[in-house]
C-alpha positions as CSV (number, residue, x, y, z in Angstrom):
1,X,38.6,-62.9,170.0
2,X,36.3,-60.0,169.7
3,X,36.1,-58.3,166.0
4,X,36.8,-55.0,167.8
5,X,40.1,-55.9,169.4
6,X,41.1,-58.0,166.5
7,X,41.0,-55.1,164.1
8,X,42.1,-52.4,166.6
9,X,45.2,-54.5,167.1
10,X,45.7,-53.9,163.3
11,X,45.2,-50.0,163.7
12,X,48.0,-50.3,166.5
13,X,50.2,-52.1,164.2
14,X,49.9,-49.1,161.7
15,X,50.3,-46.8,164.7
16,X,53.7,-48.6,165.3
17,X,54.9,-48.0,161.6
18,X,54.0,-44.3,162.2
19,X,56.2,-44.1,165.4
20,X,59.0,-45.7,163.4
21,X,58.7,-42.9,160.9
22,X,58.7,-40.4,163.6
23,X,55.3,-39.5,163.2
24,X,52.5,-39.1,165.7
25,X,51.6,-42.7,166.2
26,X,48.1,-43.1,164.9
27,X,47.0,-45.9,162.9
28,X,43.7,-47.0,160.9
29,X,42.1,-49.6,159.2
30,X,39.0,-50.0,157.1
31,X,37.0,-53.2,157.2
32,X,34.4,-54.3,154.9
33,X,32.5,-57.7,155.3
34,X,35.4,-59.1,157.4
35,X,38.2,-57.9,155.3
36,X,40.6,-55.0,155.6
37,X,40.3,-53.1,152.6
38,X,42.2,-50.0,153.7
39,X,45.0,-49.2,156.1
40,X,46.9,-46.0,156.9
41,X,49.1,-44.4,159.6
42,X,49.9,-40.5,160.0
43,X,52.2,-39.3,157.2
44,X,52.1,-35.7,157.6
45,X,55.9,-35.2,158.1
46,X,56.9,-37.5,155.5
47,X,54.7,-36.2,153.0
48,X,54.8,-32.5,154.3
49,X,50.9,-32.6,154.1
50,X,49.0,-31.6,157.1
51,X,45.9,-33.8,155.8
52,X,47.7,-37.1,155.8
53,X,46.3,-38.3,158.8
54,X,45.8,-42.1,159.3
55,X,42.0,-42.0,158.5
56,X,42.5,-40.3,155.2
57,X,45.1,-42.4,154.2
58,X,42.9,-45.3,155.1
59,X,39.9,-43.8,153.5
60,X,41.7,-43.2,150.4
61,X,42.9,-46.8,150.1
62,X,39.3,-48.1,150.9
63,X,37.6,-46.4,148.4
64,X,40.0,-47.4,145.8
65,X,39.5,-51.0,146.8
66,X,35.6,-50.4,146.6
67,X,35.8,-48.7,143.4
68,X,33.6,-45.8,144.8
69,X,33.5,-43.0,147.2
70,X,30.9,-44.4,149.7
71,X,31.8,-46.9,152.5
72,X,28.2,-47.4,154.0
73,X,29.1,-51.3,154.8
74,X,32.5,-50.5,156.3
75,X,34.0,-49.9,159.6
76,X,36.9,-47.7,160.6
77,X,39.2,-48.6,163.3
78,X,41.5,-45.8,164.3
79,X,43.6,-45.6,167.4
80,X,42.5,-42.2,168.5
81,X,39.3,-40.5,167.9
82,X,39.2,-38.4,164.6
83,X,39.8,-34.9,164.5
84,X,37.1,-32.6,162.9
85,X,38.8,-32.8,159.3
86,X,38.6,-36.7,159.5
87,X,35.1,-36.8,160.8
88,X,34.1,-34.5,157.8
89,X,35.7,-36.9,155.4
90,X,34.3,-39.9,157.2
91,X,30.9,-38.3,156.9
92,X,31.2,-37.8,153.2
93,X,32.4,-41.4,152.9
94,X,29.0,-42.3,154.8
95,X,31.1,-44.9,156.6
96,X,28.7,-47.1,158.5
97,X,30.7,-47.3,161.8
98,X,33.6,-45.8,163.5
99,X,35.3,-47.5,166.3
100,X,38.3,-45.7,168.0
101,X,40.6,-46.3,170.8
102,X,41.4,-43.3,173.0
103,X,39.6,-40.2,173.1
104,X,41.2,-37.1,172.1
105,X,40.5,-34.3,174.8
106,X,42.2,-31.4,172.8
107,X,41.2,-32.1,169.1
108,X,38.6,-34.9,168.9
109,X,35.7,-34.2,166.7
110,X,33.2,-34.6,169.7
111,X,34.5,-31.6,171.2
112,X,33.4,-29.7,168.5
113,X,30.3,-31.4,167.1
114,X,29.4,-34.7,167.3
115,X,27.2,-34.1,164.1
116,X,30.3,-33.8,162.1
117,X,29.8,-37.5,161.3
118,X,27.3,-38.8,158.9
119,X,23.9,-39.1,160.8
120,X,23.7,-42.9,160.0
121,X,27.3,-43.6,161.2
122,X,27.6,-45.5,164.4
123,X,30.3,-44.3,166.7
124,X,32.1,-46.2,169.6
125,X,35.1,-45.5,171.5
126,X,37.2,-47.0,174.3
127,X,38.6,-50.2,172.4
128,X,41.9,-50.9,173.7
129,X,41.9,-47.3,174.8
130,X,44.9,-47.6,177.3
131,X,47.2,-49.3,174.8
132,X,46.1,-46.5,172.2
133,X,46.6,-43.7,174.6
134,X,50.0,-44.6,176.1
135,X,51.4,-45.2,172.5
136,X,50.7,-41.4,171.8
137,X,51.7,-40.2,175.3
138,X,55.1,-41.8,175.2
139,X,55.7,-40.4,171.8
140,X,55.1,-36.8,172.8
141,X,57.1,-37.5,176.4
142,X,60.2,-38.1,174.3
143,X,59.7,-34.9,172.7
144,X,59.5,-32.6,175.4
């Protein structure tokens, strides 16, 4: 199985946990040298914290596992394109690569400035995009 698909499925699992908690279903995992070292899903409602995005939770777990603030040798897999806040945090972590599922046409970082990411960070999108997108779409359909 393709590594990107394998780890995006893990991020989708995290997104499922968010959905179960009535959070926007976005999930993320940080992988370093073939091992998941950080996981997260949206927890903004539970924690009453607008910064508790899946990426932020996963970054915190990963830096703790690494024993430092840099994630140069790591890859973040996230179900939806990071927002500008998360892109900024990913830049500060100097993450090696970001792989996202669905683009975010309303709040994705690339709408504002692709340079929000660290210059050395490789970014790619579209991995299991349909699954990632439909999870969020279904969540919001149920809200309207």
